[in-house]
MIVEXVO-179740 format. One line per field, with one value per atom (N, C-alpha, C, O, CB): residue in one letter; x, y, z. Coordinates in steps of 0.2 Angstrom, whole numbers, plus 5000, padded with zeros to 4 digits. Glycine has a CB too. Example, Ala and Ser with C-alpha at 12.3 -4.5 7.8 and 13.67 -1.06 7.14 Angstrom:
2
residu = a/a/a/a/a/s/s/s/s/s
c1 = 5066/5062/5066/5071/5057/5064/5068/5064/5067/5070
c2 = 4972/4978/4984/4983/4978/4989/4995/5000/5006/4997
c3 = 5039/5039/5039/5042/5045/5035/5036/5039/5040/5029
//
This chain:
156
residu = x/x/x/x/x/x/x/x/x/x/x/x/x/x/x/x/x/x/x/x/x/x/x/x/x/x/x/x/x/x/x/x/x/x/x/x/x/x/x/x/x/x/x/x/x/x/x/x/x/x/x/x/x/x/x/x/x/x/x/x/x/x/x/x/x/x/x/x/x/x/x/x/x/x/x/x/x/x/x/x/x/x/x/x/x/x/x/x/x/x/x/x/x/x/x/x/x/x/x/x/x/x/x/x/x/x/x/x/x/x/x/x/x/x/x/x/x/x/x/x/x/x/x/x/x/x/x/x/x/x/x/x/x/x/x/x/x/x/x/x/x/x/x/x/x/x/x/x/x/x/x/x/x/x/x/x/x/x/x/x/x/x/x/x/x/x/x/x/x/x/x/x/x/x/x/x/x/x/x/x/x/x/x/x/x/x/x/x/x/x/x/x/x/x/x/x/x/x/x/x/x/x/x/x/x/x/x/x/x/x/x/x/x/x/x/x/x/x/x/x/x/x/x/x/x/x/x/x/x/x/x/x/x/x/x/x/x/x/x/x/x/x/x/x/x/x/x/x/x/x/x/x/x/x/x/x/x/x/x/x/x/x/x/x/x/x/x/x/x/x/x/x/x/x/x/x/x/x/x/x/x/x/x/x/x/x/x/x/x/x/x/x/x/x/x/x/x/x/x/x/x/x/x/x/x/x/x/x/x/x/x/x/x/x/x/x/x/x/x/x/x/x/x/x/x/x/x/x/x/x/x/x/x/x/x/x/x/x/x/x/x/x/x/x/x/x/x/x/x/x/x/x/x/x/x/x/x/x/x/x/x/x/x/x/x/x/x/x/x/x/x/x/x/x/x/x/x/x/x/x/x/x/x/x/x/x/x/x/x/x/x/x/x/x/x/x/x/x/x/x/x/x/x/x/x/x/x/x/x/x/x/x/x/x/x/x/x/x/x/x/x/x/x/x/x/x/x/x/x/x/x/x/x/x/x/x/x/x/x/x/x/x/x/x/x/x/x/x/x/x/x/x/x/x/x/x/x/x/x/x/x/x/x/x/x/x/x/x/x/x/x/x/x/x/x/x/x/x/x/x/x/x/x/x/x/x/x/x/x/x/x/x/x/x/x/x/x/x/x/x/x/x/x/x/x/x/x/x/x/x/x/x/x/x/x/x/x/x/x/x/x/x/x/x/x/x/x/x/x/x/x/x/x/x/x/x/x/x/x/x/x/x/x/x/x/x/x/x/x/x/x/x/x/x/x/x/x/x/x/x/x/x/x/x/x/x/x/x/x/x/x/x/x/x/x/x/x/x/x/x/x/x/x/x/x/x/x/x/x/x/x/x/x/x/x/x/x/x/x/x/x/x/x/x/x/x/x/x/x/x/x/x/x/x/x/x/x/x/x/x/x/x/x/x/x/x/x/x/x/x/x/x/x/x/x/x/x/x/x/x/x/x/x/x/x/x/x/x/x/x/x/x/x/x/x/x/x/x/x/x/x/x/x/x/x/x/x/x/x/x/x/x/x/x/x/x/x/x/x/x/x/x/x/x/x/x/x/x/x/x/x/x/x/x/x/x/x/x/x/x/x/x/x/x/x/x/x/x/x/x/x/x/x/x/x/x/x/x/x/x/x/x/x/x/x/x/x/x/x/x/x/x/x/x/x/x/x/x/x/x/x/x/x/x/x/x/x/x/x/x/x/x/x/x/x/x/x/x/x/x/x/x/x/x/x/x/x/x/x/x/x/x/x/x/x/x/x/x/x/x
c1 = 4917/4919/4917/4912/4916/4922/4921/4916/4915/4928/4912/4908/4911/4916/4904/4908/4911/4907/4901/4909/4912/4909/4909/4913/4914/4903/4903/4901/4899/4897/4903/4901/4894/4890/4905/4891/4884/4881/4875/4883/4884/4882/4883/4883/4884/4885/4886/4894/4897/4884/4896/4903/4907/4905/4903/4913/4918/4924/4925/4920/4927/4933/4938/4938/4935/4942/4946/4953/4956/4946/4957/4964/4968/4967/4965/4973/4977/4984/4987/4978/4985/4991/4989/4987/4996/4991/4988/4994/4995/4985/4999/5005/5003/4997/5011/5008/5007/5003/4998/5014/5004/5001/4994/4989/5004/4992/4986/4981/4976/4986/4984/4980/4978/4973/4984/4983/4982/4977/4973/4988/4977/4973/4966/4961/4975/4965/4958/4955/4949/4959/4959/4957/4955/4951/4962/4960/4959/4952/4949/4965/4951/4945/4939/4934/4945/4939/4933/4932/4927/4934/4938/4938/4935/4932/4945/4937/4935/4927/4925/4939/4924/4917/4915/4910/4914/4920/4918/4913/4913/4924/4907/4901/4900/4897/4895/4904/4903/4908/4912/4904/4908/4912/4919/4921/4910/4924/4931/4934/4933/4935/4937/4940/4947/4950/4937/4951/4958/4961/4960/4960/4965/4967/4975/4979/4966/4977/4983/4986/4983/4984/4992/4995/4998/4997/5001/5000/5002/4996/4991/5007/4998/4992/4991/4987/4994/4995/4994/4990/4989/5001/4987/4984/4989/4995/4981/4987/4992/4996/4993/4988/5002/5006/5011/5012/5010/5014/5019/5026/5027/5019/5030/5036/5042/5045/5039/5042/5047/5047/5053/5046/5042/5042/5046/5049/5036/5045/5048/5056/5059/5046/5059/5066/5069/5075/5068/5064/5067/5064/5068/5064/5058/5055/5055/5056/5049/5052/5052/5058/5059/5048/5063/5070/5073/5077/5074/5072/5075/5072/5074/5075/5066/5063/5058/5055/5067/5057/5053/5045/5041/5055/5044/5037/5036/5041/5035/5031/5029/5025/5023/5026/5024/5021/5014/5011/5021/5010/5003/5003/4998/5001/5008/5008/5009/5006/5013/5012/5013/5007/5006/5019/5003/4997/4990/4986/4996/4990/4984/4980/4975/4986/4984/4981/4977/4972/4985/4980/4978/4971/4967/4983/4971/4965/4959/4954/4966/4960/4955/4953/4947/4957/4957/4956/4952/4947/4962/4954/4950/4943/4938/4954/4942/4935/4931/4925/4936/4934/4930/4928/4923/4934/4932/4931/4926/4925/4937/4924/4921/4924/4921/4914/4931/4934/4935/4937/4942/4933/4933/4941/4943/4928/4944/4951/4951/4949/4956/4955/4956/4963/4966/4952/4965/4973/4974/4969/4975/4980/4982/4978/4976/4980/4977/4973/4978/4980/4967/4979/4984/4980/4976/4989/4981/4978/4983/4989/4977/4980/4984/4983/4988/4983/4977/4977/4971/4967/4975/4971/4967/4964/4967/4970/4957/4954/4950/4944/4948/4954/4951/4944/4940/4956/4944/4938/4932/4926/4940/4933/4928/4927/4922/4928/4932/4932/4932/4928/4926/4936/4937/4944/4949/4933/4946/4952/4951/4946/4956/4956/4955/4960/4966/4957/4958/4962/4965/4963/4957/4970/4974/4969/4970/4979/4964/4959/4954/4950/4956/4955/4950/4944/4941/4948/4943/4937/4939/4945/4935/4933/4934/4930/4925/4932/4933/4930/4929/4933/4934/4922/4921/4922/4922/4913/4925/4926/4923/4922/4934/4922/4921/4927/4928/4915/4931/4938/4943/4941/4938/4949/4954/4961/4962/4956/4964/4970/4975/4974/4969/4981/4986/4992/4995/4990/4992/4997/5002/5002/4993/5005/5008/5016/5019/5008/5018/5025/5030/5028/5026/5036/5041/5045/5046/5045/5049/5054/5060/5062/5057/5063/5068/5074/5076/5070/5078/5084/5089/5090/5085/5093/5099/5105/5107/5099/5109/5115/5120/5120/5118/5125/5131/5135/5137/5135/5136/5140/5147/5148/5136/5151/5158/5157/5153/5163/5161/5160/5160/5157/5166/5164/5164/5157/5156/5170/5153/5146/5141/5136/5144/5142/5137/5135/5140/5140/5129/5127/5126/5123/5131/5128/5128/5123/5122/5135/5121/5117/5110/5110/5120/5105/5098/5093/5094/5095/5088/5083/5078/5076/5080/5076/5070/5064/5064/5072/5060/5054/5047/5043/5054/5047/5040/5041/5046/5036/5035/5035/5039/5043/5028/5039/5043/5050/5054/5041/5052/5060/5062/5067/5061/5057/5059/5059/5064/5054/5055/5055/5061/5065/5049/5063/5070/5076/5080/5070/5076/5081/5082/5087/5080/5076/5076/5079/5082/5069/5077/5079/5087/5090/5076/5089/5097/5101/5107/5098/5098/5101/5105/5102/5096/5112/5116/5121/5124/5120/5121/5126/5123/5118/5133/5125/5123/5125/5131/5125/5121/5123/5120/5114/5120/5123/5120/5114/5114/5126/5109/5104/5104/5105/5097/5104/5105/5098/5097/5109
c2 = 5044/5045/5039/5036/5052/5037/5031/5033/5038/5029/5027/5028/5030/5027/5021/5034/5036/5032/5032/5044/5028/5023/5027/5031/5017/5026/5029/5024/5018/5035/5025/5020/5019/5024/5021/5013/5012/5017/5019/5005/5019/5024/5031/5036/5022/5033/5040/5041/5036/5045/5047/5049/5046/5046/5056/5045/5041/5045/5050/5035/5043/5046/5041/5035/5046/5043/5039/5040/5046/5040/5035/5035/5031/5025/5032/5035/5032/5031/5035/5037/5024/5022/5018/5020/5028/5011/5006/5004/4998/5001/5008/5007/5008/5009/5010/5009/5010/5016/5016/5010/5022/5028/5027/5030/5034/5025/5024/5020/5021/5021/5014/5009/5013/5013/5003/5016/5019/5025/5026/5022/5029/5034/5031/5034/5038/5026/5023/5021/5022/5017/5017/5015/5020/5020/5010/5026/5031/5035/5037/5036/5036/5039/5036/5039/5040/5029/5025/5026/5026/5018/5025/5025/5032/5033/5024/5037/5044/5045/5051/5049/5041/5041/5043/5045/5046/5043/5044/5040/5034/5044/5042/5038/5035/5030/5042/5038/5036/5031/5028/5042/5029/5024/5026/5032/5022/5022/5023/5018/5012/5023/5021/5016/5017/5023/5018/5012/5011/5008/5002/5008/5012/5009/5008/5012/5014/5002/5000/4997/4993/4995/4999/4996/4989/4985/5001/4987/4980/4975/4977/4980/4969/4964/4961/4957/4958/4964/4962/4967/4973/4961/4964/4969/4973/4972/4965/4979/4984/4980/4976/4990/4982/4979/4984/4989/4973/4983/4988/4985/4979/4988/4990/4988/4985/4981/4994/4988/4985/4978/4975/4988/4974/4967/4963/4958/4964/4966/4963/4964/4959/4967/4969/4970/4966/4966/4977/4964/4961/4954/4949/4965/4953/4946/4942/4936/4947/4945/4941/4938/4932/4945/4943/4941/4936/4932/4947/4937/4932/4926/4921/4936/4925/4919/4918/4912/4913/4923/4923/4923/4921/4928/4927/4928/4925/4926/4935/4922/4921/4926/4931/4914/4926/4932/4932/4938/4931/4927/4927/4931/4935/4920/4930/4934/4941/4945/4931/4943/4950/4954/4960/4951/4950/4953/4952/4956/4949/4947/4945/4950/4951/4939/4954/4959/4964/4967/4962/4966/4971/4969/4973/4972/4963/4960/4961/4963/4953/4958/4958/4965/4966/4954/4969/4976/4980/4983/4980/4979/4982/4980/4984/4981/4973/4970/4973/4975/4963/4973/4975/4982/4984/4974/4986/4993/4995/5001/4997/4990/4991/4996/5000/4994/4994/4998/4994/4988/5000/4997/4994/4995/5000/4998/4989/4989/4986/4981/4985/4989/4987/4986/4991/4992/4980/4979/4979/4979/4972/4979/4979/4984/4983/4972/4990/4996/5002/5005/4997/5004/5009/5015/5015/5007/5021/5027/5030/5031/5032/5032/5035/5043/5046/5032/5045/5053/5055/5051/5055/5061/5064/5070/5074/5066/5071/5076/5080/5079/5074/5085/5088/5092/5092/5093/5095/5099/5094/5097/5102/5088/5083/5079/5075/5079/5079/5075/5067/5064/5076/5066/5059/5057/5061/5057/5050/5047/5042/5039/5044/5042/5037/5032/5033/5041/5026/5020/5017/5020/5014/5013/5011/5008/5008/5006/5004/5001/5006/5004/4995/5012/5017/5019/5024/5015/5015/5016/5023/5024/5011/5026/5032/5031/5028/5039/5034/5033/5040/5044/5029/5042/5048/5049/5044/5050/5054/5055/5062/5067/5055/5062/5068/5071/5077/5067/5067/5069/5064/5058/5069/5066/5062/5063/5069/5064/5058/5058/5054/5048/5054/5057/5054/5052/5056/5059/5045/5042/5037/5031/5039/5040/5035/5034/5030/5038/5038/5037/5039/5044/5029/5037/5039/5033/5028/5045/5034/5029/5029/5034/5031/5023/5023/5027/5027/5016/5030/5034/5029/5025/5039/5029/5024/5028/5032/5021/5026/5029/5027/5022/5027/5032/5030/5025/5025/5037/5020/5014/5013/5015/5007/5010/5009/5004/5000/5007/5004/4999/4992/4988/5000/4990/4983/4981/4975/4982/4985/4984/4983/4980/4988/4986/4986/4978/4974/4989/4977/4970/4966/4961/4966/4969/4966/4969/4967/4965/4975/4979/4979/4980/4986/4978/4978/4982/4983/4971/4985/4989/4985/4980/4994/4986/4983/4988/4991/4979/4988/4993/4989/4992/4997/4983/4980/4972/4970/4982/4969/4962/4958/4953/4959/4960/4957/4958/4953/4960/4964/4965/4960/4957/4972/4959/4955/4947/4944/4955/4945/4938/4937/4932/4937/4942/4942/4941/4937/4948/4945/4945/4938/4936/4951/4935/4929/4923/4919/4927/4924/4919/4920/4915/4920/4926/4927/4926/4925/4934/4925/4925/4918/4913/4925/4919/4913/4914/4910/4911/4920/4922/4928/4931/4923/4930/4935/4942/4942/4936/4946/4952/4958/4957/4952/4964/4970/4972/4973/4975/4975/4978/4986/4987/4975/4990/4997/5000/5006/5001
c3 = 4886/4893/4897/4896/4895/4901/4905/4911/4913/4909/4913/4918/4925/4926/4919/4928/4935/4940/4941/4936/4944/4949/4956/4957/4950/4959/4966/4970/4968/4966/4977/4982/4982/4981/4989/4985/4985/4990/4989/4988/4995/5000/4998/5003/5007/4992/4990/4989/4988/4996/4989/4987/4993/4999/4986/4991/4996/4998/4995/4993/5003/5005/5002/5003/5013/4997/4993/4995/4996/4985/4997/4999/4994/4993/5006/4991/4986/4989/4991/4980/4990/4993/4999/5004/4995/4998/5004/5008/5010/5001/5009/5013/5020/5022/5011/5024/5032/5033/5037/5035/5029/5031/5028/5032/5027/5022/5020/5024/5025/5013/5026/5030/5037/5039/5032/5040/5046/5046/5050/5050/5040/5039/5038/5041/5033/5035/5034/5040/5042/5029/5044/5051/5056/5059/5054/5055/5060/5058/5063/5060/5052/5049/5052/5054/5042/5051/5053/5061/5064/5051/5065/5072/5074/5080/5075/5071/5072/5071/5072/5069/5068/5066/5059/5058/5071/5054/5047/5045/5045/5043/5043/5042/5035/5034/5044/5030/5023/5021/5025/5019/5015/5012/5012/5011/5005/5014/5013/5008/5009/5020/5003/4998/4998/4997/4991/4999/5000/4993/4992/5006/4989/4983/4984/4986/4977/4982/4983/4977/4973/4989/4975/4969/4969/4965/4967/4975/4976/4977/4978/4982/4975/4975/4983/4984/4971/4987/4994/4998/4997/4997/5004/5009/5012/5011/5014/5014/5017/5023/5026/5020/5024/5029/5031/5028/5026/5037/5039/5037/5037/5047/5035/5032/5037/5035/5029/5043/5048/5049/5049/5055/5049/5050/5044/5045/5051/5038/5032/5033/5031/5026/5036/5036/5043/5044/5036/5047/5053/5054/5052/5059/5056/5057/5051/5051/5061/5045/5039/5037/5035/5034/5036/5034/5038/5036/5032/5045/5050/5050/5053/5057/5046/5046/5052/5054/5046/5056/5062/5060/5064/5067/5055/5053/5046/5042/5053/5044/5037/5034/5038/5036/5028/5024/5027/5028/5017/5028/5030/5037/5038/5031/5041/5048/5047/5050/5052/5042/5040/5038/5039/5035/5035/5032/5036/5035/5025/5040/5043/5047/5046/5048/5051/5056/5051/5053/5061/5046/5041/5038/5038/5036/5036/5033/5038/5036/5030/5043/5049/5051/5051/5055/5051/5054/5048/5050/5055/5042/5036/5036/5035/5030/5036/5036/5042/5041/5036/5048/5054/5053/5056/5060/5050/5049/5043/5042/5049/5039/5033/5028/5025/5035/5027/5022/5016/5016/5025/5010/5004/5001/4998/4999/5002/5000/4993/4992/5005/4989/4982/4980/4978/4977/4980/4979/4971/4967/4981/4969/4962/4958/4952/4959/4961/4958/4957/4962/4962/4951/4950/4947/4943/4944/4951/4949/4944/4946/4955/4938/4933/4933/4930/4926/4935/4935/4940/4942/4928/4942/4947/4943/4941/4954/4944/4941/4947/4948/4935/4950/4956/4954/4958/4959/4948/4946/4946/4946/4940/4944/4944/4950/4950/4937/4954/4960/4959/4961/4965/4954/4952/4951/4950/4945/4952/4951/4945/4945/4957/4940/4935/4936/4938/4928/4935/4936/4930/4924/4939/4930/4924/4919/4913/4926/4921/4917/4914/4910/4920/4915/4912/4917/4916/4906/4922/4926/4930/4932/4931/4932/4937/4943/4943/4933/4948/4955/4957/4958/4960/4959/4962/4969/4973/4961/4972/4979/4981/4978/4980/4988/4991/4994/4994/4997/4997/4999/4997/4995/5007/4996/4993/4997/4999/4986/4999/5003/4998/4996/5010/4997/4994/4999/5002/4988/4999/5004/5000/5002/5010/4995/4990/4992/4989/4984/4998/5000/4995/4991/5001/4995/4990/4988/4992/4993/4983/4981/4987/4989/4974/4988/4993/4990/4984/4994/4995/4993/4993/4997/4998/4987/4986/4988/4984/4979/4993/4994/4989/4986/5001/4988/4984/4987/4993/4982/4983/4986/4982/4977/4985/4986/4983/4978/4978/4988/4973/4967/4969/4966/4962/4975/4977/4980/4981/4982/4982/4984/4979/4980/4990/4973/4968/4966/4966/4961/4966/4965/4971/4971/4960/4977/4983/4988/4994/4986/4986/4991/4987/4981/4992/4991/4988/4992/4998/4988/4988/4991/4994/4990/4986/5000/5003/5004/5009/5009/4999/4999/5000/5003/4993/4998/4998/4998/4999/4991/4998/4999/4994/4995/4999/4988/4982/4983/4982/4975/4986/4988/4993/4993/4990/4998/5004/5001/5004/5009/4997/4994/4991/4991/4990/4986/4982/4987/4986/4978/4992/4997/5001/5002/5002/5002/5005/5001/5003/5008/4994/4989/4988/4987/4983/4989/4987/4994/4993/4985/4999/5006/5006/5006/5012/5007/5008/5013/5016/5001/5016/5021/5025/5022/5019/5031/5034/5030/5029/5042/5029/5026/5030/5033/5019/5030/5034/5030/5024/5035/5034/5031/5033/5039/5033/5028/5030/5030/5031/5024
//
């Protein structure tokens, strides 16, 4: 059985999903006076970020990637939130109050919040648009769109 990791200050509030909802939940908990550890687990290698700037300012060239991430890093550090990027949760054991990570480690929690979002809905497209319409869900999608950009294209 894998070792169960606990936060140094006792059992933690664990948030699975470091997108916009997970980040805001972590910061709101701290601002509301949550005294214990808050662990924010994110699948992406990036700090939490808000998605709207990716589809607007980043694609338009008005923001660079660092600007999209900067405020999040500072806010998490200031709130003493333990952010763990590139961390994939593979299972949850509510009876044991643990989450299991892809590398086999387990993290004990007192409370758990699932803020994983959902996959983007892909509309049915006419055959002439196949290969020309792209999903924009995360930073990697935005980077890919910037590399492919050669003309103005509509964003849905």
